[in-house]
C-alpha positions in Angstrom: 72.2 67.5 100.2 72.3 70.7 102.2 75.7 71.5 100.7 74.4 71.2 97.2 71.5 73.5 98.0 73.8 76.1 99.6 76.1 75.9 96.6 73.3 76.4 94.1 72.0 79.4 96.1 75.5 80.8 96.1 75.7 80.5 92.4 72.3 82.1 92.0 73.4 85.0 94.2 76.6 85.5 92.2 74.6 85.6 89.0 72.3 88.3 90.4 75.4 90.4 91.1 76.5 90.3 87.4 76.6 93.5 85.5 78.4 94.2 82.2 81.1 96.0 84.2 81.7 93.3 86.8 80.2 92.0 90.1 78.4 94.5 92.2 78.7 94.4 96.0 74.9 94.0 96.6 72.1 92.7 94.6 69.8 95.0 96.6 69.7 98.7 95.7 71.0 99.8 99.0 72.7 103.2 99.3 75.7 102.9 96.9 76.4 99.2 97.1 75.1 98.4 93.6 78.5 99.4 92.4 81.6 97.5 91.4 83.6 97.8 94.7 87.1 96.6 94.2 87.4 94.5 97.3 84.0 92.9 97.1 84.1 92.3 93.4 87.5 90.6 93.6 86.3 88.4 96.4 83.2 87.5 94.4 85.5 86.8 91.4 87.7 84.5 93.4 84.7 82.4 94.3 83.1 82.6 90.9 86.3 81.4 89.1 86.2 78.2 91.2 82.8 77.3 89.7 83.9 76.9 86.1 80.7 78.6 85.0 81.4 80.6 81.8 79.1 83.5 82.6 80.6 84.0 86.0 84.1 83.8 84.7 83.3 86.4 82.0 82.0 88.6 84.8 85.4 88.1 86.6 87.2 89.4 83.5 84.8 92.4 83.3 85.4 93.1 86.9 89.2 93.2 86.4 88.9 95.5 83.3 86.6 97.9 85.2 88.9 98.1 88.2 92.1 98.6 86.2 90.6 100.9 83.7 89.6 103.2 86.6 93.0 103.2 88.3 94.1 106.6 89.4 97.1 108.1 87.6 99.2 107.8 90.8 98.6 104.1 91.1 95.9 103.6 93.7 92.7 101.8 92.8 89.1 102.9 93.0 87.1 102.1 96.0 84.1 101.6 93.7 82.9 102.3 90.2 79.3 103.1 89.3 78.2 100.7 86.5 75.6 103.0 85.0 77.9 106.0 84.4 81.5 104.8 85.1 82.2 107.3 87.8 84.9 106.3 90.2 85.2 106.9 93.9 88.6 106.5 95.6 87.4 106.6 99.2 86.0 109.0 101.7 88.4 111.0 103.8 91.3 108.9 102.5 91.7 106.3 99.8 91.6 102.5 100.4 95.0 100.9 100.9 93.7 97.4 100.6 92.1 97.9 97.1 95.5 98.1 95.5 96.4 94.6 96.7 92.9 93.2 95.9 93.1 94.5 92.3 96.5 92.7 91.7 95.3 89.6 93.5 92.1 89.5 91.3 94.1 90.0 88.1 96.6 87.3 89.0 93.9 84.8 90.2 92.0 85.4 87.0 95.1 84.7 84.9 96.0 81.5 86.9 92.5 80.1 86.9 91.8 80.8 83.2 95.2 80.7 81.6 94.2 83.9 79.8 97.2 86.1 79.9 95.7 89.0 77.9 94.8 91.1 80.9 98.1 90.3 82.7 100.0 91.8 79.7 97.5 94.6 79.1 97.8 95.9 82.7 101.5 95.2 83.3 102.3 98.8 83.7 99.3 99.4 85.9 100.4 96.6 88.2 103.8 98.2 88.5 102.0 101.4 89.5 100.2 99.4 92.2 103.5 98.3 93.7 105.0 101.7 93.4 102.2 103.3 95.4 102.4 100.6 98.0 106.2 101.3 98.3 105.4 105.0 98.8 102.9 104.2 101.5 105.8 102.7 103.5 106.7 106.3 104.4 109.7 105.2 106.4 111.1 102.6 104.0 111.0 99.8 106.5 108.8 97.4 104.5 105.4 98.0 106.1 102.7 100.3 104.6 101.1 102.9 106.9 97.3 102.7 106.7 95.5 105.9 107.6 92.4 105.9 109.6 89.5 104.6 107.4 92.1 103.5 104.9 90.8 99.9 104.3 87.7 97.8 104.6 87.3 98.8 108.3 86.7 102.4 107.4 84.2 102.8 110.3 86.7 101.5 112.9 89.1 103.7 114.7 92.3 102.0 113.6 95.4 103.1 111.7 99.0 102.3 111.5 100.7 99.1 110.4 97.6 97.0 110.1 98.4 93.3 109.6 95.5 92.7 107.2 96.9 95.2 104.7 100.4 93.9 105.0 99.3 90.3 104.4 97.3 91.4 101.3 100.3 93.2 99.9 102.4 90.0 100.5 99.8 87.9 98.7 99.7 90.3 95.8 103.6 90.3 95.6 103.7 86.5 95.7 101.1 86.1 93.0 102.6 88.8 90.7 106.0 87.2 91.1 104.6 83.8 89.9 103.3 85.4 86.7 105.6 88.2 85.9 109.0 86.8 86.9 109.9 83.8 84.8 
């Protein structure tokens, strides 16, 4: 019984995070978290797609569209997008390395869960740009991206270098994209 109650509360919370532009990171109007944050919105979307709820799945699609429509011309993805005016932020002192992988993962998960390939085709070139920028971030060509300080979700932590978290996200994005783009 407790599991059912917790599940229902989770669904209610996801519904409160719905905007026409995708899931916002917080249902409370705290600082700037009432925005579509790439990482948070994709994680929300992965959970939401598992519910089978039409309104939540539609929000997943809107999330992907918002994120990819605000991709920077060089290939990196927004840290967040403001739903009310569409302004994008690409990070603080540096951009967010993990957002590129999260965006690809979100697009691929959406395609696999819904069998809707329209966004996969629409954003094919943008996905290529994602992988190009991740290749550039290798800097030394040895297969691992260099993450600058404050370059991922742990932006307040003093860490930089070849962070395992970011490497694993990249691998997940590559594996998912290969399933869908390489026949």
